[in-house]
C-alpha positions in Angstrom: 60.2 -8.8 -95.2 57.7 -7.6 -92.5 58.9 -7.8 -88.9 56.6 -8.9 -86.1 55.3 -5.9 -84.0 57.1 -5.7 -80.8 55.0 -6.5 -77.5 55.8 -4.6 -74.7 54.8 -6.3 -71.3 52.5 -4.5 -68.8 54.5 -2.2 -66.3 52.2 -3.8 -63.7 51.5 -7.2 -62.8 48.2 -8.8 -61.8 47.5 -12.0 -59.9 44.2 -13.0 -58.6 43.9 -15.2 -55.6 40.8 -17.5 -55.5 39.5 -17.4 -52.0 37.7 -20.9 -51.9 41.1 -22.8 -52.9 44.0 -20.4 -52.5 44.9 -20.7 -56.0 47.2 -18.0 -57.3 46.0 -17.1 -61.0 48.8 -14.9 -62.8 47.0 -12.6 -65.4 48.8 -12.3 -68.7 48.1 -10.5 -72.0 45.9 -7.6 -72.9 42.8 -9.5 -72.4 42.3 -12.4 -70.1 39.2 -14.3 -70.1 37.9 -16.0 -67.0 35.1 -18.8 -67.6 34.5 -22.5 -67.2 35.0 -23.3 -70.9 38.3 -25.0 -72.0 39.2 -23.6 -75.2 37.3 -20.3 -74.6 38.9 -19.1 -71.4 42.5 -18.3 -70.5 41.8 -19.6 -66.9 39.2 -22.3 -66.5 37.4 -22.0 -63.1 36.4 -25.5 -61.9 34.1 -26.8 -59.3 31.3 -24.1 -59.9 28.8 -24.5 -62.4 27.3 -21.1 -61.9 30.3 -19.6 -63.5 29.3 -18.8 -67.3 31.5 -20.4 -70.3 33.0 -16.9 -70.6 32.2 -15.0 -67.5 34.4 -12.0 -67.5 37.5 -10.5 -69.1 40.5 -8.8 -67.4 41.7 -6.1 -69.7 45.0 -4.0 -69.5 44.9 -0.6 -71.1 46.7 2.7 -70.5 48.6 1.0 -67.5 45.4 0.3 -65.6 43.8 -3.0 -65.2 40.0 -3.4 -65.6 37.4 -6.3 -65.4 34.5 -6.4 -67.7 31.4 -8.9 -67.3 30.9 -10.6 -70.6 27.2 -10.9 -70.3 27.2 -13.7 -67.8 24.1 -15.2 -66.4 25.1 -14.9 -62.7 26.8 -11.5 -62.9 30.3 -9.9 -61.8 31.0 -7.8 -58.6 33.6 -5.6 -57.6 33.8 -4.8 -53.9 30.0 -6.1 -53.5 28.7 -4.0 -56.3 27.3 -5.7 -59.5 28.9 -4.3 -62.6 26.9 -3.8 -65.8 27.9 -6.0 -68.6 30.4 -5.0 -71.2 31.4 -2.0 -69.0 35.0 -2.1 -68.0 35.6 -1.3 -64.1 39.0 -0.3 -63.1 40.9 -2.6 -60.5 43.0 -1.9 -57.5 45.3 -3.7 -55.2 43.0 -5.7 -52.7 39.7 -5.3 -54.4 37.4 -8.2 -54.2 36.0 -9.4 -57.4 33.1 -11.9 -57.4 32.0 -14.2 -60.5 28.6 -15.4 -59.0 29.7 -16.6 -55.4 33.2 -17.2 -56.3 35.5 -14.7 -54.8 39.0 -13.4 -56.1 41.4 -11.0 -54.2 43.2 -8.6 -56.8 47.0 -8.6 -56.0 48.8 -5.9 -58.1 52.5 -5.1 -58.0 
């Protein structure tokens, strides 16, 4: 009988604070999808139709969190700079992430 692989949780934890609502969004797993499509996104962003169904992913790899734009129509920014689609960008505590005009503050602990 084969055993299930052991899943080791990240050494660091990441939470997003949605600026417009104050909502706190805990990130979990190796890939956490942000978008507006239930069933496709791990966290569904409501109230903003400019967010793509699958807008961006937060990826945990090598003890670092990254954000990656998933080819969204209205772009993803980190600290005001547009990031290239499908190119992971490292995140740090207090960075600002924008999915179109929706702002999130990175809280890492």
